[in-house]
C-alpha positions in Angstrom: 9.2 12.3 12.2 4.8 12.8 12.6 4.3 15.9 14.6 1.1 16.6 16.0 -0.9 20.1 15.3 -3.5 22.5 15.9 -6.5 22.6 13.7 -5.8 24.6 10.6 -2.0 24.8 10.4 -0.7 23.8 7.0 2.3 21.7 7.0 3.2 19.0 4.5 0.5 16.7 4.4 -2.7 16.8 7.2 -4.3 13.3 8.2 -7.0 12.7 10.5 -7.1 9.4 12.4 -10.6 8.0 12.1 -10.5 6.1 15.8 -9.3 8.8 18.0 -9.7 11.9 15.7 -6.2 13.2 16.3 -5.0 15.7 13.6 -1.3 15.6 12.3 1.0 16.2 9.6 3.3 13.9 7.8 5.7 14.0 5.1 7.0 11.4 2.4 9.8 9.9 4.7 6.4 8.9 7.3 4.9 6.3 4.9 5.1 2.9 5.0 4.8 0.5 2.3 3.7 -3.3 2.4 4.3 -5.1 -0.8 2.4 -8.8 -1.8 1.3 -10.8 -4.6 -1.9 -10.7 -5.5 -3.1 -13.8 -8.0 -5.1 -13.7 -11.0 -6.3 -16.4 -13.8 -5.1 -15.2 -17.5 -6.5 -17.9 -18.6 -7.4 -21.8 -18.2 -4.3 -23.2 -16.5 -2.5 -20.0 -16.8 -2.0 -17.7 -13.1 -0.5 -14.3 -13.0 1.2 -13.0 -9.8 1.4 -9.2 -9.8 3.7 -7.4 -7.3 0.8 -4.7 -5.6 1.6 -2.6 -2.7 -0.3 -0.6 0.1 0.4 3.2 1.5 0.0 3.8 4.9 1.2 5.7 8.3 0.7 5.3 11.8 -1.3 7.7 14.2 1.2 9.1 16.3 -1.4 9.2 19.4 -3.1 5.7 19.2 -0.9 3.8 16.5 -3.8 3.1 14.1 -3.0 2.2 10.5 -4.4 5.2 8.2 -4.1 3.5 4.3 -3.3 6.0 2.2 -3.5 3.9 -0.9 -4.3 0.4 -1.6 -3.7 -2.3 -4.8 -0.9 -0.1 -6.3 1.1 -1.8 -9.1 4.5 -0.3 -10.0 4.2 -0.3 -14.0 8.3 0.4 -14.2 11.3 -1.1 -15.0 11.7 -2.6 -11.5 8.0 -4.0 -11.4 7.7 -7.7 -11.0 5.2 -10.0 -12.6 5.4 -13.5 -12.5 3.4 -16.2 -14.4 3.0 -19.7 -14.1 1.5 -21.8 -16.6 0.1 -25.3 -15.5 0.7 -28.0 -18.7 -1.3 -31.2 -18.4 0.8 -33.9 -20.2 0.2 -37.1 -20.6 3.1 -39.8 -21.5 
């Protein structure tokens, strides 16, 4: 759970909201993730869709979204990467 603290206290991760200047702490359970697919061309006619994600938290005072990490990719076995090839066949 996110808790607002006084300046200078060290507990978990500290963050300051860029909108309202609220200083607060958070732990890993408070971090949220959003997944999406990012398309990129590999070669002419072949496009790859990579599974990427952003990590963020919400300010407990003004509810502003604070991005912690952007465009992360997971190189583990659970990552998803799709490739679509367009073949121009003439009959």
